[in-house]
N, C-alpha and C positions, 0 to 999 in steps of 0.2 A: 501652548504656543511658546516658542523659544526665539530669542534673538539670535540671528545667524547671518553673517556676511552682509551687514548693512541693511538687513531686512528682518523678516520673521519667517519661522518655519513651523508648520503644524505637522507633526509626525514623530516617530520614535527617534530616528537618527538621521540628521541631515547629510552625513557622510555616506550613508547607505539608504538612499531614498527607495520607498516602496510605492506600489500603486495606491492612490488615494491620498498621499502626502501632498501638502500644499506649501509652496514657497512664495512669499510676498516680498516684493522689492519696490523701491521707489527711485525714480530718476527725475532730475531737474531738467525741464525743457526751457531753455532760455528763449526770450522773445526773439523772433526773427521775421524778416519780411517774406511774405508768401503772395502768390497770385492765385486767385480762385475764380472759377466760373460755376455758378449755381444760382439759387434763388434765396434771397434774404427774407426770412420770416421772423418778425420780432427781433430778437438778439441772436438768432441762429442762422446758419447757412445750410440749406438743404438742397438736395438734387433738384434741378429744374425739370419740370415736366414739359416735354416738347409737344407740338401739335399732333405728332404721330403716336403719342402715348409712351415714347421712350423717356428714360430719365438721363439727365446729363449732369455730371459733377466732375470737374477737373481741378487739380491742385498741383502747383509747381512751386519750388523754393525760389525765392528771389523775385525781382521785378521782371515779369514776362508779359509781352503783349498778348492781346486776345488772339490775334492771327497766328502768332507763334505757338500758343497753347493748342489751338485747333490743329495746326500742322503736326505738332508732336503727337497728339492723340491719334491723328490719322495714320502717321507712320507706325505707331505702336500697333494699331488695328491691322494694318497691312501685313506687318511682320507676323503677328499672331495668326492671321488668316493663312498665310503661306506655310507657316509651321504646322498648322492643323491639316492643310492639304497634303503636305509631304508625309506627315505622320500617318494619315489615312492611306496614302499610296503604299508606304512600307508595310502597314498592317494588312492591307489587301494582298500584297505580294506574298507575305508569309501565309496568309489564308489559302491562297491558290496553291502554294507549295505543299502545304499540309494536305489539301484536298487531292492533289496529284500524287502524293507519296504512295498511295496504293499501287499506282502503276510501276513505281520503282520496286516495290516489294514483289509484284508479279514477275518482273524481269529477273529477280534473284531466285524466285521459286521455280519459274518456268523459263529457262534460259533462251528457248527458241523465240520468245517475244522480245528479246533484247534488241534485235535489229529494228523492230517496229517502234519501240519506245526507247529513245536514247537521251542524250543530254538536252534535248529540246524542251524538257519540262521547265527549266529555269527561264529560258527565253519566252516560252508561252506564258508563264506566270507573270513576268515583267510586262510583256506587251498587253496582256489582258488587264492587269492592274492599271497600266497607263491609260488604256482605253476607257475603262470604267471611271477612273479618277477624273479624266478630262470631261467625260459626260456629266459626272456629278457637279463639277465646277460650272460647266455650261448651263445646266438646268437652273442653277442659282442666278445666272445672268440673263436668262431669256427675257424677263420682264423689263430690265433696265438697259441692257446692251444686246439686242437681238442679233445684230450682225456679228459681233464677237462670239456670241453663244453658238450660232449656227456654224460659224467657221470652226469653232472648237469641236463641235459634233462631227463635222466632216473629217477633221484631223483624227478624231478618235476612231471613226469607222476605218480610215486608212491604216491606223495602227493595228486594228483588229484584223483586217484583211491581210496586212503584211505578216502578222504573227501566224495566221493560218498557213499562208504560203511558205513561210520560213520553216514551220514544223513539217509541212508536206515535203519540202525539199530535203529536210534532214532525215526524213523517213520515207524513202522512195518505194518501199514495199507496201505502203498503205493502199495505193491505187492498183495493185497488180491483180486484184480479184477479177 
């Protein structure tokens, strides 16, 4: 163990760290005012167990009212939820594009299929992803907000039908049989 950079270093050379080396440093945390929501047990603050079995622990720097802390937590939760939904939509779109890529390969190998399968693959992928993403969101809301959930399912079905008609319109040779 060597002294290094205001702390300690366990390893051969602190300027060239290797796997398994350990750096120990110390920082002073000055006393500050915080606001916390949780459950006090003896001299400790632990997450509060709600009646639904969830745990609740909130911490903010400074003097923050209970209502404001819950509002901040709710806004963070909403932002994270929408970020996850958007990420799922993007991943689903790439998944559909990867699945439909075989059709693009077929049009390169067999050019006479090019008229049947054109640039509609991206449109189809986006609309299918939108439909399935909306249905996934709606399924999560059926128990708590059924009117919104069923409205979203109707919108998803419209997206799906629109995407089918859009692809059929872009590929008029499909119904010529």
